[in-house]
C-alpha positions in Angstrom: -31.0 10.2 -8.8 -28.1 7.8 -9.3 -30.1 4.6 -10.1 -31.2 1.6 -8.2 -29.5 0.5 -5.0 -27.5 -2.7 -5.5 -28.7 -5.8 -3.7 -25.3 -6.2 -2.0 -25.7 -2.7 -0.5 -29.1 -3.6 0.9 -27.7 -6.7 2.4 -24.8 -5.0 4.0 -27.0 -2.2 5.3 -29.1 -4.7 7.2 -26.3 -7.0 8.4 -23.4 -5.2 10.2 -21.2 -8.3 10.3 -21.3 -8.6 6.5 -20.6 -4.8 6.2 -17.6 -5.1 8.5 -16.3 -8.1 6.6 -16.7 -6.3 3.3 -14.9 -3.2 4.6 -12.0 -5.4 5.9 -11.8 -7.1 2.5 -11.5 -3.8 0.8 -8.9 -2.6 3.3 -6.8 -5.7 3.0 -6.7 -5.5 -0.8 -5.6 -1.9 -0.5 -3.0 -2.6 2.1 -1.7 -5.9 0.6 0.9 -4.1 -1.5 0.0 -6.1 -4.6 -1.0 -3.0 -6.4 1.2 0.1 -6.7 -0.2 2.9 -4.5 -0.9 5.1 -7.5 -3.0 2.4 -9.1 -5.4 1.9 -6.2 -7.4 5.1 -6.8 -7.5 4.4 -10.6 -9.0 0.9 -9.9 -11.6 2.5 -7.6 -12.4 5.0 -10.2 -12.8 2.3 -12.9 -15.0 0.1 -10.7 -17.2 3.1 -9.8 -17.5 3.9 -13.5 -18.4 0.3 -14.4 -21.1 0.4 -11.6 -22.4 3.8 -12.8 -21.5 5.3 -9.5 -19.9 8.7 -9.0 -16.5 8.7 -7.4 
C-alpha cells in the first residue's frame, strides 16, 4: 500500500541491537538541543515526505 520496505527497516527488524541503537540515535538527536523544539516535528515531517512515508 505504501511502497517497498526499506532495507534498513528489514535489517533493524531482524537485529534488535541495531534497532535499539537506531532508536537511541534518534532520541539523542531530538534531545541534544541543537534544533529548536518546534523544528524537530517539521524535520520529521520533511524526512517522511522525502521517503514517501506518511507521518
